[in-house]
N, C-alpha and C positions, 0 to 999 in steps of 0.2 A: 154753638159758637162758630162763626164763619171762619173758613180757612183763609189763610193769607193769600192774597192775589199773586198770580204768576206774572212776571214781567213780560212785556210784549215780545222781546227777542226770543225768550225761552219758549213761550207759547207757540210762536211761529215755527221754531225748530222741531218741537215735539209733533205739531200737526203735520209738518212735511215728512217726518220720519214715518208716522203712522200711515199716511197716504201712500208712501213708497212701498211699505210692507204689504198693504192691501193689494196694491197693483201686482206685486210679485206673486202673491198668493193666487190671485185671479188667473194670471198667466200660467202658473203651474197646474191649476185645476183644469184650464182649457186644454192642455196637452196630455191630460190623464195622470198627472202627478199629484202627490199629496200637497196640501197648501204650504207646508213647511218642510224644509230639508231636515231629515233626521240627523242629529249630531252624534259624533263618536262617543262611545262610553269612556269613562275615565280610566277603567282597567282594561288592559289588553286581554281579549278572549282567545285562548288557544284551544285547538281541538284536543280532546282527551287522548292520552297515550294508551294504546291497547296493551294489555298485560303480556309479558313474555311467554312464549310457548314453552312447553317442556323441552323441546329440542334446543331452543335458544339458551335456556337455563343450563342444560347439560354442556353445551358448547362453551359457554363462558366459564363454567366450572372447570372443564378440562383444560381450557386455555390458561387459566390461573395456575392450575397444578403443573402444567408444562413449564410455565415461566419459573415457578418455584423450584422445580426439579433441575432446570437448566442452570439457574443461579447456584444451586447447591453443588452440581457437578463441576462448574467452573471453579468454585471456591476450593473443592477437594483437589481438582487437577492442579491448581496453582500451588496449593500447600504441599503436594507431592512431586512437584516438578514435571508433571505430565504436560504434553503440548496442548496449547489452546489456540494457536494461530491456525487459520484456515488451511494453508498449504500442508502443515504437519498433520492436521486432523484428516485432510483428504488423503494423504499418503497412508495413514494408518487404516482408514476405511477401505481403501483400494486393496491394500495387502490382506486385510481380513477377509474381504469378499473373494479374493483369489486364493485363499488358503495358504498364503505365504507369510513368513516371519515379518513382523512389523519392523520398519526402519529404525535403526538405532539413533538416539538423539546425539547431537554433538554439542559440546559446550565446555566451559572451564571445568576442570576436575576429571576429565576422562583419564582413566588408567593412573589415577593418583596425582596427576599434574594440576597445579593451581596457577592462575595467571593474574598478573598485575598490569594495569594499563601503563604502557610506556610512552606512547605517542598517539595523538589524535589530530585529524585534519578535517575540518568542515568546509575547506576551500573558500573561505571568505577573503582570503588574501593569498598571495604567492609565498608559501613558506619554503619552497625548494625541496619538499619531500618527494615530489614526483617531477619528472622532466617536463619542461615547457619548451617544446621545439617543434620544428616542422621539416619535412623533406618533400620538395616539390614533386607532385604526382604520386606520392606514396602515403603520407600521413600528416596530420596536424594534431598536436596535443597541447593543452594549456588549461590553466585555471580560469574560470569565469567568475570573478569575485562578486559582481552585481547579482548573479543568480545563485551563488554559493554552491558551485559544482565544478568538477573536472571533466572536460569534454575531450573525446577522442574522435576525430574524423579520419577514416581510413579508406583508401581507394580500393577498387575491386581487386581481389586476389592478393591483397597485401596484409601483413601482420606487423604490429608495432607493440612495444612493451617498454616499461620503465621500472627498474628496480628502485626500492626505497633508498633515499639518500641518508641512511642511518646504519649503524652497526646492528646486524641481525643477531639476536640472542640465539644460543644453541638450542633452546626450547622456546617456542613462540606460538602465538596465535594471531592470525590476521583476519579481520572482518572488514567487509566493504559492501556498500550498497551499489549495485549495478542496474542500469535500465538500458535496454536496447530499443532503438527507434522502432515503432510499431510497423512501419512500412518496409523494414529491412530485416525480416526474420532469419535470413541466411547468415547474418552477422553473428559473432560470438565474442565472449569476454570472460575474463577470469584471472587466474594467477599463474605466475611462474614461481616454482619452488626449487630450493637447493641449486640456485643459479650459480654456475662456475664461470661460464662465458657463453658466447652466442652458439656454441656447438654442444653444450652440456647443461641441461636443465630439465625439470619436469614441467609439464603443461597441464593445467586443470581449468577447463572452460565449460560454459553453458551457451546454448544458442537460443534464438528466438522461437524455436519450435518446442521448447520445453524439454530439451535433451542435454546430456552432458557427455564429455569425452575426457580421457586422461591419456597423455602421451609422454614418452621419454625420448629426449634427444641426448645421445651419448656419442661423443667423437663424431658429431655430424650425422649420425645414423638415426633415423626415426623408427621408434617402436611404439605401436599403438597398444597400450595396456587395457584400455576400455574403449571400444568403438562408440559411436554416437548411440546413446541409449535414452529412451524416454523415462521420465520419473515424475510421479504426481507431486513431488515436493516443489517442482520447478514451475515458475510462471512464464508465460510466453512474452513475446516482444510487446513493448509498451507498458509492461508492469515490472515493478521492482523485484529483484532477487538479492537477498542478503547472503553473500557467499562467505565461506569460512575455510581457511587453510590452517591446520594445526600440525605443528611439527614438534614432537616431544623429544627429539634427538635420536629416536630410533624409527618410529613409524610416522607416516604422514596421513592425515585424515582430511578428506575433502568433503565439505557439506554445504547445504543450502537451506535457508529458512528454518534453521534449527534442527535439521535431520542430516544424517550421514549419507553421502552418495558413494564414496569409494575410500578404501584404505590401502596404503602400501605398507606392508609389514616389513619387508626386507628391501632396503634402498640400494640402488646401484650407484648412487652418488653420495659424496660426503656432504656435510652441512655447508650451506652457502647462502646467498642472498635471496630475498623474496621480493616480489613485485607484482604489478598488474599488467594485463595484456589484453589486446583487442585485435580482432581480425575481421575481414570482409569476405563475403562470398565471391564467386568467380565473376558475377555479372552486376552486382550492385555495391554501392558504397556502404560503409558502416558508420552509424552515428551512435556513440556509446557515451553514457553519462554515469559518472561515479559521484554519488551524492555525499558520501562521507567515507572515511577510512579510519580504522583503529588497529594499532599494533600493541599486543600484550607480550610480556616476557614471563617465562615460566619461573615459578618460585616454589620452594619446598614448604 
């Protein structure tokens, strides 16, 4: 039975396509190529993966065991109140390697005292808790609401402080986050405690070199109780230090990043106000940022 005829346009198109295909094939053969270009396979071919060596298998096994052990240790540490933050762990390791007693933790509940949050300031607005003023050529202190911080700019060789504009409980704890500008390591910041007036108070500060100092001003006479001393609990300039001053009515505990730095067992001053302080080195200005501040009162 004869096939159906192909229309003239269709026949011409098929002939033209066949002729073009033959010409392409002839050109490819003339330059040493196959008549037709090979087409890509429908499935992507990947090189076979070589089996893991014995060393690689042991490495992955040990890595998995280390991760499991680390997770377990962190869970146990948190359950028992042990330190997990790097500054505290670093201090414990340094003390252990040096054969010295581990630093004591500082926190609510020391010596039977419990604390309840009394006031908190995240510095998103001017609450009046800290002073916002300036003295030409000496200091500038103010809240920066847009950045949520309290900034202190202090000229070389100057010191500035602000007590909290609230009634200080007889037993209290003050926590605050301090950061010193990384280009100004000679600056220092911290707390004033048992403040009576400008001639009678305790001074607890850290500097940008990872050191701390404790002083007593009494009747205008300065006594250094603890000279500048390095401590692995402390971070240097450019990094945050969470400082703590705890006054249980008898002793004063100064700490940083969860560990204790110094304790005053017998105070030379009666109870007084508490506040923050900053100071600059002899040659450079100080730029100090307080990110937040929390005041707790002691409860039975």
